[in-house]
C-alpha positions as CSV (number, residue, x, y, z in Angstrom):
1,M,89.7,80.3,107.4
2,N,88.0,79.7,104.3
3,K,88.0,82.5,101.5
4,F,84.4,83.4,101.8
5,L,84.3,83.8,105.6
6,F,87.4,85.6,105.3
7,S,85.8,88.0,102.7
8,T,82.7,88.2,104.8
9,I,84.5,89.2,107.9
10,F,86.6,91.8,106.2
11,F,83.7,93.6,104.5
12,F,81.5,93.6,107.6
13,C,84.3,95.4,109.3
14,L,84.2,98.0,106.5
15,T,80.5,98.4,106.6
16,T,80.4,98.8,110.3
17,M,82.9,101.5,110.3
18,F,81.8,103.3,107.0
19,A,78.0,102.6,106.6
20,Q,77.6,106.1,105.4
21,T,79.6,105.3,102.2
22,L,79.7,101.7,101.2
23,R,77.1,98.9,101.4
24,T,77.5,95.4,100.9
25,H,75.6,92.6,99.0
26,T,75.7,88.9,99.6
27,I,75.4,87.2,96.0
28,D,72.8,84.4,95.4
29,A,71.8,81.9,92.7
30,K,69.6,84.7,90.9
31,D,72.0,87.6,90.9
32,T,73.6,89.1,87.8
33,L,75.7,92.1,88.0
34,E,73.1,94.1,86.4
35,T,70.4,93.3,88.8
36,I,72.4,94.0,91.6
37,A,73.4,97.3,90.1
38,Q,69.7,98.3,89.6
39,R,68.9,97.2,93.2
40,Y,71.2,99.6,94.6
41,G,70.8,102.5,92.1
42,V,74.3,102.2,90.7
43,I,75.8,100.9,87.5
44,P,77.6,97.7,87.0
45,E,81.1,99.6,86.4
46,D,80.8,101.3,89.8
47,I,80.5,97.6,91.4
48,L,83.5,96.4,89.3
49,V,85.7,99.4,90.5
50,L,85.4,98.1,94.0
51,N,85.1,94.5,93.2
52,P,87.2,93.7,90.3
53,D,86.9,89.9,90.9
54,A,83.2,90.4,90.2
55,K,84.0,90.8,86.4
56,D,84.3,87.1,85.5
57,H,82.7,85.4,88.2
58,L,79.8,86.0,90.8
59,A,80.4,83.4,93.5
60,I,77.4,82.4,95.6
61,G,77.9,83.7,99.0
62,K,80.4,86.1,98.1
63,V,80.3,89.7,99.6
64,L,80.4,92.6,97.1
65,V,81.0,96.3,98.2
66,I,78.4,98.7,96.8
67,P,79.0,102.5,96.8
68,N,76.2,105.0,97.3
69,P,74.5,106.2,94.3
70,I,75.1,109.8,93.2
71,E,72.0,112.2,92.7
72,K,72.5,113.7,89.4
73,N,70.2,113.7,86.6
74,T,71.6,112.9,83.1
75,G,68.5,113.3,81.0
76,E,69.6,110.1,79.1
77,T,67.8,106.6,78.9
78,T,68.7,103.1,77.8
79,E,67.3,99.9,77.6
80,I,68.2,97.0,79.9
81,K,67.2,93.4,80.3
82,E,65.5,92.5,83.7
83,L,65.2,89.0,84.9
84,V,61.6,88.1,85.4
85,S,61.7,84.3,85.8
86,Y,63.4,81.1,84.9
87,K,62.4,78.2,82.6
88,V,63.3,74.8,84.1
89,H,64.9,72.3,81.4
90,R,65.5,68.7,82.2
91,V,68.7,67.6,80.2
92,K,68.1,65.1,77.5
93,R,70.6,62.6,76.2
94,K,73.4,63.9,74.1
95,E,72.6,67.5,74.9
96,T,75.5,70.1,75.7
97,L,75.5,73.3,77.2
98,Y,76.1,74.8,73.9
99,S,73.1,73.1,72.5
100,I,70.8,74.1,75.3
101,A,72.0,77.7,75.1
102,K,71.2,77.8,71.3
103,K,67.8,76.3,72.0
104,Y,66.9,79.2,74.4
105,N,68.7,81.9,72.5
106,T,71.1,82.7,75.3
107,T,74.8,81.7,76.0
108,V,76.9,79.2,77.8
109,K,78.2,81.8,80.0
110,E,74.8,82.9,80.9
111,L,73.8,79.3,81.8
112,K,76.7,78.8,84.1
113,K,75.9,82.1,85.9
114,H,72.4,80.9,86.9
115,N,73.6,77.5,87.6
116,Q,76.9,77.7,89.7
117,Q,77.3,74.0,89.9
118,L,78.1,73.8,86.3
119,Y,81.6,75.7,86.9
120,T,82.8,72.7,88.7
121,T,80.5,69.7,87.7
122,P,80.0,68.5,84.0
123,L,76.4,68.5,82.6
124,Q,74.8,65.1,83.0
125,F,71.6,63.4,81.9
126,K,68.4,64.5,83.7
127,D,70.1,67.4,85.2
128,K,67.6,70.4,86.1
129,I,68.8,73.5,84.6
130,Y,67.6,76.9,85.3
131,V,67.3,79.2,81.9
132,P,66.8,82.9,82.8
133,K,64.1,84.7,81.0
134,Y,64.3,88.5,80.7
135,K,62.1,91.4,79.5
136,T,63.3,94.7,78.1
137,K,62.5,98.2,79.6
138,T,63.7,101.7,79.1
139,V,65.2,103.3,82.3
140,A,67.1,106.7,82.8
141,V,71.0,106.5,82.6
142,L,72.5,106.3,86.1
143,P,75.4,108.3,86.7
144,R,78.7,106.9,88.0
145,A,79.0,106.6,91.7
146,V,82.8,106.6,91.4
147,K,85.2,108.6,89.3
148,T,88.9,108.6,89.1
149,Y,90.9,111.6,90.5
150,S,94.6,112.5,89.7
151,V,96.6,113.5,93.0
152,L,98.0,116.9,92.8
153,P,101.0,118.4,94.0
154,K,101.2,118.8,98.2
155,E,97.9,116.8,98.3
156,G,97.7,114.1,101.1
157,K,94.9,111.9,102.1
158,W,93.4,114.7,104.4
159,R,93.0,117.2,101.6
160,V,91.6,114.8,99.1
161,A,89.2,113.4,101.7
162,Y,87.9,117.1,102.4
163,K,87.8,118.0,98.9
164,F,85.1,115.3,98.2
165,G,83.4,115.4,101.5
166,I,84.4,112.0,103.0
167,S,86.6,110.9,105.6
168,V,90.0,109.7,105.4
169,Q,89.0,106.1,106.2
170,E,86.2,106.4,103.7
171,L,88.8,107.4,101.2
172,E,91.0,104.4,102.2
173,A,88.1,102.1,101.8
174,L,87.6,103.3,98.3
175,N,91.2,102.8,97.6
176,P,92.3,99.8,99.6
177,N,95.9,99.8,97.9
178,M,96.7,103.5,97.6
179,G,99.5,103.3,100.3
180,T,100.2,105.5,103.0
181,V,101.8,108.6,101.2
182,L,100.1,109.8,98.0
183,R,102.1,110.5,94.9
184,V,101.6,113.4,92.5
185,G,99.5,111.8,89.5
186,Q,98.2,108.7,91.6
187,Q,94.8,107.8,90.5
188,L,92.3,107.5,93.2
189,N,88.7,106.7,93.3
190,V,86.6,109.2,94.9
191,P,82.8,110.2,94.8
192,N,81.4,111.3,91.4
193,I,80.4,114.8,92.4
194,E,80.3,117.7,89.9
195,N,83.5,120.0,89.9
196,D,81.7,122.7,91.5
197,E,80.5,120.6,94.4
198,E,84.2,120.1,95.4
199,Q,85.4,121.7,98.4
200,E,87.9,124.5,98.1
201,V,91.1,123.8,99.6
202,G,93.7,126.0,98.0
203,D,94.0,128.7,100.7
204,E,97.3,128.5,102.4
205,R,95.9,130.0,105.6
206,Y,93.9,126.8,106.3
207,G,94.9,123.2,107.1
208,F,92.9,120.2,107.9
209,Y,92.0,118.2,111.2
210,E,90.6,114.6,111.3
211,V,87.7,114.2,113.9
212,L,88.7,111.5,116.4
213,L,86.6,109.3,118.6
214,K,84.3,111.0,121.2
215,E,85.3,114.5,120.0
216,G,82.5,117.0,120.0
217,F,82.6,120.7,119.6
218,Y,83.6,121.4,123.2
219,R,86.5,119.0,123.0
220,L,87.5,120.7,119.7
221,Y,87.2,124.1,121.2
222,K,89.7,123.0,124.1
223,K,92.0,121.3,121.8
224,L,91.8,123.8,118.9
225,G,90.5,127.1,120.3
226,I,87.9,127.3,117.6
227,A,84.2,127.7,118.4
228,Q,81.2,125.6,116.9
229,D,79.9,128.6,114.9
230,V,83.4,129.2,113.3
231,L,83.8,125.4,112.3
232,E,80.3,125.4,110.7
233,Q,81.1,128.5,108.8
234,L,84.4,126.9,107.4
235,N,82.8,123.6,106.7
236,P,79.5,123.9,104.9
237,G,77.2,121.2,105.7
238,L,78.6,120.8,109.1
239,A,75.6,122.0,110.9
240,E,73.2,119.6,109.3
241,T,75.4,116.5,109.8
242,G,77.2,117.2,113.1
243,L,80.6,115.8,113.8
244,K,81.3,112.2,112.9
245,V,84.4,110.3,113.6
246,G,87.1,110.4,110.7
247,M,85.3,113.6,109.3
248,V,87.9,116.0,107.9
249,L,87.4,119.7,108.8
250,K,89.0,122.8,107.5
251,V,90.5,125.0,110.3
252,P,92.9,127.9,110.5
253,K,96.4,126.5,110.3
254,S,97.3,128.5,113.5
255,S,95.1,126.0,115.4
256,I,97.1,123.1,114.6
257,E,100.4,124.4,114.4
258,G,101.2,123.1,117.9
259,I,100.0,119.7,117.0
260,D,101.9,117.0,115.3
261,L,99.3,115.4,113.4
262,D,101.5,112.9,111.7
263,A,104.0,111.8,114.5
264,L,101.6,112.7,117.4
265,E,102.6,113.4,120.8
266,K,105.3,111.3,122.3
267,T,103.8,111.0,125.8
268,Q,105.3,110.1,129.0
269,L,102.4,108.3,130.5
270,V,104.0,108.0,134.0
271,N,103.3,111.6,134.6
272,Q,99.4,111.3,133.7
273,L,98.6,108.3,135.9
274,K,95.0,109.2,137.7
275,F,93.0,106.0,137.6
276,L,94.9,103.8,140.1
277,S,92.4,101.0,140.9
278,P,93.4,97.6,140.6
279,K,93.8,96.4,136.9
280,S,92.9,92.9,135.7
281,V,95.0,91.2,132.8
282,A,94.3,88.0,131.0
283,L,97.5,86.7,129.5
284,I,96.9,83.8,126.8
285,L,99.9,82.0,125.5
286,P,100.9,78.7,124.2
287,F,102.9,77.4,127.1
288,K,101.9,73.8,126.1
289,V,102.4,72.8,129.8
290,N,101.1,69.3,129.2
291,T,103.8,68.3,127.0
292,I,106.7,69.4,129.1
293,D,108.4,66.8,131.2
294,F,108.9,68.6,134.5
295,D,110.6,65.5,136.2
296,S,113.5,66.2,134.4
297,I,114.8,69.8,134.5
298,K,117.4,69.2,131.7
299,L,114.6,67.6,129.5
300,A,112.5,70.6,130.3
301,K,114.7,72.9,129.2
302,Q,115.6,70.9,125.9
303,Q,111.9,71.0,125.0
304,I,111.3,74.7,125.8
305,Q,114.3,75.6,123.6
306,R,113.3,73.3,120.6
307,D,109.6,74.2,120.4
308,G,109.1,77.9,119.1
309,Y,105.7,78.5,120.6
310,I,107.1,77.4,124.2
311,R,110.2,79.4,124.0
312,I,108.5,82.7,122.7
313,A,105.9,82.4,125.4
314,T,108.2,81.8,128.1
315,E,110.5,84.6,127.2
316,F,107.5,86.9,126.6
317,Y,106.0,86.1,129.9
318,S,109.2,86.8,131.7
319,G,109.0,90.3,130.3
320,V,105.4,90.5,131.5
321,E,106.3,89.7,134.9
322,M,109.1,92.6,134.8
323,A,106.7,94.9,133.7
324,L,104.1,94.2,136.5
325,D,107.0,95.0,138.9
326,S,107.5,98.3,137.4
327,A,103.9,99.0,137.5
328,Q,103.7,98.2,141.2
329,R,106.4,100.6,142.1
330,L,104.3,103.3,140.2
331,G,101.3,102.6,142.3
332,I,99.3,100.3,139.8
333,S,98.1,97.2,141.3
334,V,97.5,94.4,138.7
335,A,95.8,90.9,138.9
336,L,97.3,88.6,136.2
337,D,95.6,85.5,135.2
338,V,97.7,83.2,132.8
339,F,96.0,80.7,130.4
340,D,97.6,78.2,128.0
341,T,96.2,77.7,124.5
342,E,98.5,74.4,124.2
343,A,98.9,76.1,120.5
344,N,95.6,74.7,119.3
345,T,92.1,75.9,118.6
346,Q,90.0,73.3,120.6
347,T,91.8,74.4,123.8
348,T,91.2,77.9,123.0
349,N,87.5,77.6,122.3
350,R,87.5,75.6,125.8
351,L,89.0,78.4,127.5
352,L,86.5,80.9,126.2
353,Q,83.6,78.4,127.1
354,T,84.9,78.1,130.8
355,N,85.9,81.5,131.8
356,D,84.5,85.0,131.6
357,F,87.1,87.1,129.7
358,S,84.9,90.0,129.4
359,K,85.9,90.8,133.0
360,Y,89.3,91.8,132.1
361,D,90.4,95.2,131.5
362,V,92.6,93.8,128.5
363,V,93.4,90.4,127.1
364,L,97.0,90.0,126.0
365,G,97.6,87.3,123.5
366,P,97.3,84.7,121.9
367,L,100.3,84.3,119.7
368,S,98.7,82.7,116.5
369,S,96.3,84.6,114.1
370,E,93.9,81.7,114.2
371,N,93.5,81.8,118.2
372,S,93.7,85.6,118.2
373,N,90.8,85.9,115.8
374,I,88.8,83.4,117.8
375,V,89.2,85.3,121.0
376,A,88.6,88.6,119.4
377,Q,85.5,87.7,117.8
378,A,84.3,86.0,121.2
379,L,84.9,89.3,123.1
380,Q,83.8,91.8,120.3
381,P,80.0,91.8,121.7
382,T,81.6,93.3,125.0
383,N,84.3,95.4,123.3
384,T,86.9,93.9,125.5
385,P,90.4,95.1,124.1
386,V,92.4,91.9,122.7
387,V,96.0,92.8,122.1
388,S,98.1,90.7,119.7
389,P,101.9,90.7,120.5
390,F,103.3,89.3,117.3
391,V,100.8,88.5,114.6
392,K,99.6,90.7,111.7
393,F,95.9,90.3,110.2
394,D,94.5,91.2,107.0
395,N,91.3,92.0,108.7
396,R,90.4,92.7,112.3
397,T,87.4,92.9,114.7
398,D,86.9,96.2,116.3
399,N,88.3,95.2,119.6
400,L,91.5,93.7,118.2
401,I,94.8,95.9,118.5
402,Q,97.6,94.7,116.3
403,T,100.9,96.0,117.7
404,I,103.2,94.8,114.8
405,P,102.9,97.0,111.8
406,N,101.7,95.8,108.5
407,D,104.7,94.7,105.9
408,E,103.2,97.2,103.4
409,W,103.7,100.2,106.1
410,M,106.9,98.9,106.9
411,A,108.1,98.9,103.4
412,E,106.8,102.4,102.8
413,K,108.7,103.9,105.8
414,L,111.9,102.5,104.3
415,L,111.0,103.9,100.9
416,R,110.4,107.3,102.3
417,H,113.7,107.0,104.0
418,A,115.4,106.2,100.9
419,K,113.8,109.0,99.0
420,K,115.6,111.3,101.4
421,D,119.0,110.4,100.1
422,T,119.7,113.3,98.0
423,I,123.2,112.5,97.0
424,S,123.3,111.5,93.4
425,H,122.9,107.6,92.7
426,N,121.7,104.8,90.6
427,M,119.1,102.2,91.6
428,L,119.1,98.4,91.4
429,I,116.6,95.9,92.7
430,I,117.5,92.2,93.1
431,S,114.6,89.9,93.8
432,D,113.4,86.0,93.8
433,S,110.2,85.1,92.5
434,K,108.5,84.8,95.8
435,S,109.4,88.3,96.5
436,I,108.8,90.1,93.3
437,K,105.5,91.9,94.5
438,R,107.9,93.6,96.9
439,A,110.1,94.4,93.9
440,K,107.5,95.7,91.8
441,K,106.6,98.1,94.7
442,I,109.8,99.6,94.8
443,Q,109.6,100.0,91.0
444,T,106.5,102.1,91.5
445,V,108.6,104.5,93.4
446,Y,111.8,104.2,91.3
447,P,110.4,103.6,87.8
448,N,114.0,103.9,86.4
449,A,115.5,101.2,88.7
450,T,116.9,98.2,87.1
451,L,115.3,94.8,88.2
452,L,117.4,91.6,88.4
453,T,115.8,88.4,89.3
454,S,117.2,85.0,90.2
455,Q,117.9,82.6,87.7
456,R,116.1,79.3,86.5
457,D,117.4,76.0,85.2
458,D,116.4,74.6,81.7
459,E,113.2,73.1,83.1
460,G,112.2,76.6,84.5
461,K,113.1,75.7,88.3
462,E,114.2,78.6,90.1
463,Q,117.9,78.4,91.5
464,F,117.9,81.4,93.9
465,Y,121.3,82.3,92.3
466,I,122.4,85.1,90.0
467,Q,125.6,85.1,87.9
468,F,128.5,87.6,89.1
469,E,128.7,89.0,85.3
470,I,125.1,89.9,85.4
471,V,125.3,91.8,88.5
472,Q,128.5,93.5,87.6
473,K,127.2,94.7,84.3
474,A,124.1,96.3,86.0
475,L,126.4,98.3,88.8
476,E,127.7,101.4,87.2
477,S,130.5,103.4,88.8
478,G,129.6,105.8,91.5
479,R,126.9,105.6,94.2
480,T,124.2,102.7,93.9
481,L,121.1,102.0,96.2
482,V,120.6,98.2,96.1
483,F,117.2,96.9,97.1
484,L,117.6,93.0,97.7
485,E,114.0,91.3,98.2
486,T,114.2,87.8,99.5
487,N,113.2,85.3,101.8
488,N,115.8,82.7,100.8
489,E,119.1,82.8,102.9
490,G,121.2,81.1,100.1
491,F,120.2,83.9,97.8
492,A,120.6,86.6,100.3
493,S,124.3,85.0,100.9
494,N,124.8,84.7,97.1
495,V,124.1,88.3,96.5
496,T,125.3,90.1,99.5
497,S,128.8,88.4,99.2
498,M,128.8,89.5,95.5
499,L,128.0,92.8,96.2
500,N,130.7,93.2,98.9
501,G,133.1,92.1,96.4
502,L,132.1,94.6,93.9
503,N,132.2,97.4,96.4
504,G,134.8,100.0,96.4
505,V,137.7,100.2,94.1
506,T,137.7,97.0,91.8
507,R,139.4,96.0,88.6
508,Q,137.2,94.5,85.8
509,K,137.7,93.4,82.2
510,D,136.5,95.5,79.2
511,D,133.3,93.8,77.8
512,V,134.8,93.9,74.0
513,N,138.5,93.3,74.7
514,K,139.1,90.9,77.7
515,D,142.8,91.7,77.4
516,I,142.3,95.0,79.0
517,E,141.5,95.6,82.5
518,F,140.3,98.9,84.1
519,E,139.6,100.3,87.7
520,I,136.1,101.2,88.7
521,E,134.9,102.7,91.9
522,R,131.6,102.0,93.3
523,E,129.8,102.8,96.5
524,L,127.1,100.4,97.3
525,V,124.2,100.7,100.0
526,L,122.1,97.8,100.5
527,M,118.6,97.9,101.7
528,T,115.5,95.7,102.0
529,T,112.0,96.4,102.7
530,N,111.6,93.2,104.5
531,R,114.3,91.9,106.8
532,N,113.4,88.3,107.6
533,K,115.4,85.1,108.7
534,A,117.2,84.9,105.2
535,F,119.1,88.1,106.4
536,M,119.9,86.6,109.9
537,G,121.3,83.0,109.0
538,N,124.5,81.4,109.5
539,N,125.4,81.8,106.0
540,I,125.2,85.5,106.0
541,S,128.2,87.6,106.7
542,N,127.8,90.6,108.9
543,T,130.9,92.0,107.7
544,D,129.4,92.0,104.2
545,L,126.4,93.8,105.5
546,S,128.3,96.4,107.5
547,N,130.6,97.2,104.5
548,L,127.3,97.6,102.6
549,N,125.8,99.7,105.3
550,F,123.0,97.5,105.1
551,Q,119.4,99.4,106.0
552,F,116.0,97.9,106.8
553,P,112.9,99.0,109.0
554,S,112.3,97.0,112.2
555,V,109.7,97.0,114.8
556,H,112.1,96.8,117.5
557,F,115.7,98.5,118.3
558,Y,117.8,96.1,120.0
559,K,120.4,98.1,122.5
560,E,123.6,96.7,123.4
561,D,124.0,98.8,126.6
562,L,123.5,97.1,130.0
563,N,120.7,99.4,131.2
564,S,119.0,99.1,134.4
565,F,116.3,96.6,132.9
566,T,118.9,94.3,131.5
567,K,120.6,94.2,134.8
568,S,117.4,93.6,136.9
569,Y,116.5,91.1,134.4
570,K,119.8,89.1,134.4
571,Q,119.7,89.3,138.3
572,R,116.2,87.8,138.5
573,F,116.2,85.3,135.8
574,G,120.0,84.5,135.3
575,A,120.4,85.3,131.7
576,Y,120.1,88.4,129.4
577,P,116.5,89.3,128.1
578,T,115.7,88.2,124.5
579,R,113.8,90.7,122.2
580,Y,110.8,88.7,123.1
581,A,111.3,89.3,126.8
582,T,111.8,93.0,126.1
583,R,108.8,93.0,124.0
584,G,106.6,91.5,126.8
585,F,108.0,94.2,129.3
586,D,107.4,96.9,126.9
587,L,104.1,96.1,125.7
588,T,102.8,95.1,129.0
589,L,103.9,98.2,130.6
590,D,102.4,100.3,127.9
591,L,99.0,98.6,128.2
592,L,99.3,99.3,132.0
593,L,100.2,102.9,132.0
594,R,97.5,103.5,129.3
595,L,94.8,102.0,131.6
596,A,96.2,104.1,134.6
597,A,96.2,107.1,132.6
598,Y,92.9,106.9,130.8
599,D,90.8,104.0,132.6
600,S,90.6,102.4,129.2
601,I,92.7,101.0,126.6
602,F,90.6,102.5,123.8
603,E,90.6,105.9,125.2
604,Q,93.3,108.2,123.5
605,L,94.6,105.1,121.8
606,T,95.3,106.8,118.5
607,M,96.1,110.0,120.0
608,I,99.5,109.3,121.5
609,Q,102.8,107.9,120.9
610,T,104.8,106.0,123.5
611,N,108.6,104.8,123.4
612,Y,110.2,102.3,125.7
613,L,113.1,99.9,125.7
614,E,113.2,98.7,122.3
615,N,109.4,99.2,121.0
616,K,107.3,102.2,120.3
617,F,103.6,102.3,119.8
618,K,101.4,104.5,117.7
619,Y,98.2,103.0,116.6
620,I,95.7,104.1,113.9
621,Q,92.2,103.0,113.5
622,S,92.3,100.6,110.5
623,P,89.8,100.7,107.6
624,R,90.1,97.0,108.0
625,G,88.9,97.1,111.3
626,G,90.5,97.4,114.9
627,Y,93.7,99.0,115.6
628,V,97.3,98.8,114.0
629,N,100.5,100.0,115.2
630,E,102.3,102.1,112.9
631,S,105.8,102.8,114.1
632,A,109.0,101.4,113.5
633,F,112.9,102.3,113.3
634,I,115.1,102.4,110.4
635,L,118.2,100.6,111.3
636,K,121.6,99.9,109.5
637,Y,124.9,97.8,110.0
638,E,127.8,99.9,110.8
639,D,131.2,98.4,112.0
640,L,129.4,95.2,112.7
641,F,126.8,96.8,115.3
642,I,123.1,97.6,114.3
643,V,122.6,101.2,114.8
644,K,119.5,103.6,114.6
645,I,119.5,106.0,111.8
646,E,115.8,107.1,112.0
647,D,112.7,106.8,114.5
């Protein structure tokens, strides 16, 4: 997907959800930052806050996010330039942009801004150049639409959103990189209202509640026990605006004490099945049937094992079949239709043209992000839920459900876990260049941590290696939390082996007098915010990882015990289930139970948390469109086994 289309979809999702706060503007050839700001009643600085890339270049077709203006009379005036027309100039021989700019008393930068082709194509004889003509006029100074706010102690997203009269989603849209948990002193973009217009939040008798989809005053009364008139008294302006999805309400703490607003309710859906009419499910996976030689069973098995798409699809499908059996025993009848994308977009488009997928209760798949986007966008008009089993997206249509948490959220979960370590310790971060963004994120949480990076040769090429002496010098005696961020197996092997050798009681030479040796005792705890293939390769020692109590976030928790599912699967398929098979079972059963409990995937989707064999699901409505699962485990290596240390 090209960059402009990517941005357009992203901002379309934003404005669909937050039309009350943010608008968009598509740049055309005549636009300048000043004219755009004038059009929407804001100042250029406000646009730059939400669109920092616009400072250097306004690309035709790019979509800008525009904040709503603030109604505030400053009484000040200023002179501005207003574009009124263009002078067309034909380039003469030997003319340059500089000479043309000088002739019309403008700048080269200004000429390029109004003639976008000049950014990529050199000026040529007889080219037609548009020279902007301005007039000066006096206007009132507009107030800033956005201001910076410093987070106070005990303030979370809900408190800040309530204080400034916006929803949590709107706050997230104004601050796309603010993270899940707010830090004291963190700087946030908020509406530039007067201090006396901010809502009071200091009274400890009150808490905050976020209005969910389809919640009206009656539902809130049944849920919280608070009548409409009481809510309107506690929330000035509510009587005029009415309830809106995402709105943050001030409520008595006693009304929400029984509601776990963060973890939600871990629901046993099997006890709530009411809609037992037959369900219809479309399963779209890249089986690539046309490429498999079924005349030879041996060859077919080899092809399936060699091709990652086919292997994952078949293993996942086996889990789906097991889930259908379980659902049937619960009285849920399911009609499953299976479609093969052949792992290409042409086939996916052909499937959409020749089948009516809007008739299904849910579409499960495809595997790739490109095909998932194609299917989700095609089914968006009918709001047919499209559930992605494995792929993460930067933006989603409103009907797309991402079942794998985002990497950023996973990293924050591990960092919150690490923060709970109250035993005195030092901090060390080791990273390669490709993972430096993750390392810098850790540094924002641990600003005093030492950062070591993989070394480079004389030509500047990264070696994915770090010298023993450098690591040894960075490790003091006592307890140290070590974060290793890499996607390179060789680097992971080098560092984990080295750390294991430095763990416990070791002897080392004095830095000054090399003839003197002394003992040093260390307790090293290894962590990573992103456990990828680099930590699971053949060159990685599980003994080293166990000795270092290696800890990491994980979407699934693989259980070693032979439970009833494992035994049934082995009996049916002749092998033990892989994590893809188990995920197929967990995800499919969850979707079918939701359909039987609520008659719609979207109903109550963000209200409950469910747990199954190895996976759990707790969805949020994302500011970037659609829904995202935000649930995972914190696992660690212990005595060569992987154990769960935190849900």
